[in-house]
C-alpha positions in Angstrom: -13.0 3.1 -23.4 -10.5 4.8 -20.6 -10.3 2.9 -17.6 -7.9 4.0 -14.1 -6.8 2.4 -11.3 -4.7 4.0 -8.3 -2.9 2.5 -5.6 -1.7 4.4 -2.9 -0.4 3.8 0.9 -2.4 6.5 2.8 -0.6 5.8 6.4 -3.8 6.1 8.1 -7.1 6.9 5.8 -8.9 8.8 8.9 -5.8 11.3 9.1 -5.5 12.2 5.6 -8.8 11.8 4.1 -8.4 15.6 3.1 -5.9 14.6 0.5 -7.4 11.6 -0.2 -10.4 14.1 -1.6 -8.2 16.1 -3.1 -6.6 13.9 -5.3 -10.0 12.1 -6.4 -11.6 15.7 -7.0 -8.4 16.2 -9.1 -7.7 12.6 -11.0 -10.9 10.8 -10.8 -9.7 7.3 -10.8 -12.1 4.6 -11.3 -10.7 2.6 -9.1 -8.6 3.6 -5.7 -7.0 0.9 -3.7 -5.6 2.1 -0.1 -3.2 0.4 2.0 -2.6 0.7 5.3 -5.8 2.2 6.2 -4.7 1.7 10.2 -8.5 1.1 11.2 -11.2 -1.4 11.4 -14.1 -1.8 8.9 -16.5 0.1 11.1 -14.2 3.0 11.9 -13.6 3.7 7.7 -14.8 7.2 6.5 -17.3 5.6 4.0 -19.7 8.5 3.4 -16.6 11.0 1.7 -15.8 8.3 -0.9 -19.4 7.5 -1.5 -19.9 11.2 -1.8 -17.4 11.3 -4.6 -19.3 8.5 -6.3 -17.1 5.2 -5.0 -20.5 3.3 -4.5 -18.5 0.3 -4.2 -16.2 -0.3 -1.1 -14.7 -3.5 0.1 -12.4 -3.2 3.4 -10.2 -5.8 5.0 -9.3 -3.3 8.1 -7.3 -4.1 11.7 -7.1 -1.9 14.9 -4.7 0.4 14.2 -2.3 -1.4 11.8 -2.2 -2.6 8.2 -5.4 -2.5 6.4 -6.3 -2.6 3.0 -9.7 -1.0 1.0 -10.7 -1.0 -2.4 -12.9 2.2 -3.4 -14.6 1.6 -6.8 -17.0 3.5 -9.3 -17.9 0.4 -10.9 -19.3 -3.0 -9.0 -17.2 -5.1 -7.2 -17.7 -9.0 -7.0 -16.5 -11.8 -5.1 -14.8 -10.2 -2.2 -12.0 -12.2 -0.9 -8.9 -12.0 1.7 -6.3 -14.2 1.9 -4.4 -14.5 5.5 -1.0 -14.6 4.5 1.5 -16.7 7.0 -1.5 -17.4 8.7 -1.2 -14.9 11.6 -4.2 -12.7 10.6 -2.9 -9.6 9.6 -5.1 -7.2 7.2 -2.7 -7.2 4.3 -4.5 -8.4 1.1 -8.2 -8.0 -0.5 -9.5 -8.8 -4.0 -12.2 -8.3 -6.2 -13.8 -8.8 -9.4 -15.1 -5.9 -11.5 -15.8 -6.0 -15.4 -14.9 -3.4 -18.1 -16.7 -3.7 -21.6 -16.3 -8.1 -22.0 -13.7 -8.5 -19.7 -13.4 -9.6 -16.5 -10.6 -8.8 -14.4 -9.7 -9.6 -10.7 -7.9 -7.2 -8.6 -5.6 -7.8 -5.8 -4.5 -5.0 -3.4 -1.6 -5.9 -0.8 0.5 -4.5 1.9 3.3 -6.6 2.2 5.0 -6.2 5.7 8.0 -3.8 5.7 10.4 -6.4 7.5 11.8 -3.7 10.2 15.5 -2.6 10.5 17.9 -5.4 10.6 18.0 -7.6 7.3 18.5 -11.2 9.5 15.5 -13.1 10.3 17.6 -14.7 12.9 17.4 -11.4 14.9 14.6 -9.8 13.5 11.6 -11.9 13.3 9.5 -9.4 11.2 12.2 -9.2 8.4 11.5 -13.6 8.7 8.0 -12.7 8.4 8.7 -10.6 5.5 10.6 -13.4 3.6 7.7 -15.9 4.6 4.9 -13.4 3.0 6.6 -12.9 -0.2 7.2 -16.9 -0.7 3.6 -17.3 0.0 3.2 -14.8 -2.9 4.9 -17.1 -5.6 1.8 -19.4 -5.5 0.0 -16.1 -6.9 -0.9 -16.8 -10.4 -1.8 -13.7 -12.8 -3.8 -16.2 -15.5 -5.2 -18.8 -12.9 -8.8 -18.7 -14.5 -9.4 -18.9 -18.4 -11.2 -15.6 -18.9 -10.1 -13.9 -16.4 -7.3 -11.1 -16.5 -5.7 -9.9 -13.2 -4.2 -6.8 -11.9 -2.0 -6.9 -8.9 -1.5 -3.1 -7.0 0.1 -2.3 -3.7 3.0 -1.3 -1.4 5.1 -4.3 -1.9 7.6 -2.4 0.3 10.6 -4.2 -2.0 12.0 -1.8 -4.7 13.2 -4.8 -6.9 15.4 -3.0 -9.6 18.6 -1.1 -9.6 17.1 2.2 -10.4 14.4 1.5 -8.1 16.4 3.4 -5.4 18.4 6.2 -5.0 21.6 4.1 -5.0 22.1 0.8 -5.8 25.1 0.5 -4.4 24.1 2.2 -0.8 21.1 0.2 -0.4 22.2 -3.4 -1.0 21.9 -3.9 2.9 19.0 -1.8 3.6 15.8 -3.6 4.3 13.8 -3.3 0.9 16.6 -3.6 -1.5 18.3 -6.7 0.0 18.9 -8.9 -2.7 17.2 -11.6 -1.0 14.5 -9.6 -1.4 14.7 -8.4 -4.7 15.4 -12.0 -6.1 12.0 -12.9 -4.0 10.0 -10.5 -5.6 11.2 -11.0 -9.0 10.5 -14.5 -8.4 6.8 -13.8 -7.4 6.5 -11.8 -10.6 8.1 -14.7 -12.6 6.4 -17.9 -11.2 3.2 -15.7 -11.4 3.7 -14.5 -15.2 3.0 -11.0 -13.9 3.7 -7.7 -16.0 5.5 -4.8 -14.5 3.4 -2.1 -15.9 5.5 0.6 -14.4 8.5 -0.4 -15.9 6.7 -1.3 -19.1 6.3 2.7 -19.2 9.1 3.5 -17.5 12.6 2.0 -19.0 14.6 0.0 -16.3 17.5 2.4 -17.1 15.6 5.4 -15.5 15.1 6.3 -12.0 11.5 5.9 -10.5 10.3 6.0 -7.0 7.1 5.9 -5.4 8.2 6.8 -1.6 10.5 9.3 0.1 11.5 8.9 3.4 9.6 11.2 6.9 13.1 11.5 7.9 14.6 13.6 4.9 14.9 17.2 6.2 14.5 18.3 2.2 12.9 15.1 0.7 12.7 17.0 -2.7 16.2 18.1 -3.0 18.0 15.0 -1.7 15.5 12.8 -3.5 16.2 9.8 -2.2 13.4 7.6 -3.3 12.5 4.1 -3.5 10.1 2.6 -5.6 8.0 0.5 -3.1 4.3 1.0 -4.7 3.6 -1.3 -7.5 1.0 -2.1 -10.4 1.2 -5.4 -12.1 -1.1 -7.2 -14.7 -1.7 -10.4 -16.7 0.3 -10.2 -19.9 -2.9 -9.8 -21.9 -3.6 -6.5 -20.6 -0.2 -5.0 -21.1 -1.1 -4.0 -24.6 -3.7 -1.7 -23.1 -1.9 0.2 -21.0 -2.0 4.0 -22.1 0.4 5.4 -19.1 1.4 5.2 -16.0 1.4 8.4 -13.4 3.8 8.6 -10.6 2.0 11.7 -8.6 5.4 12.8 -7.1 3.7 16.1 -5.6 1.7 14.5 -3.3 4.5 13.9 -1.1 4.6 18.1 -0.5 0.9 18.0 0.3 -0.5 18.9 3.9 0.2 16.0 6.3 1.3 13.8 3.6 1.5 10.0 3.4 5.6 9.2 2.6 4.0 6.9 -0.4 2.5 9.2 -3.7 -0.3 7.6 -5.3 0.1 5.7 -8.6 -2.0 5.3 -11.5 -2.4 3.1 -14.5 -4.9 4.2 -17.3 -5.9 1.7 -19.9 -7.7 2.2 -23.0 -9.5 -0.8 -23.9 
């Protein structure tokens, strides 16, 4: 039984619905997790997704900012939204789905970007990001016996040396500063999460999911970062068949600066 989950920071779902539909028609993931949808729940474009077979959709929306959603071909249960840092931002949603005899809790995250200055004393956005990551350290992959876990999303941190185009030049740039990378690796370690993307692509190889809008020729420069992630509880690791990072989507019409990342399992 093959099963696939895609994560994609879409950077405004209403603006980019044409490329969402294009992606679905070509790749048909069983579950699509979107981040930065930038709309309230009643504004979300439900019908195009339902017309493409995604009958089960849960949304945690917010006016003009943030927002996450899960669109699924299989039923979703136990819709849950965690209010990280207690500020009311729509940055998390989770649900349970079943595949065969397995019950799996799926978390979809949009971690704060953190602004431009990596110093919480002068940049509250960076402090908020660090506090958010600190709270994530309580999230366990194996919290309930008999329920596996998958965590996806734009975590806005590239934790490993080859998750960025230049480790040395990025050490003082938000998304790859030591306090962030160490924090995210601690989230993974404390929660007993498995980095599925790096199970598929060795840590010694470059791997990116984001290319800045500021680059005149993003493809030629190839100064990317791996900001989008797919993790799981360790019991699901052996069933991972492949990871697909659709780099070509960065060059589509009116693209997001992130590209879709898909995990394909064979149960």
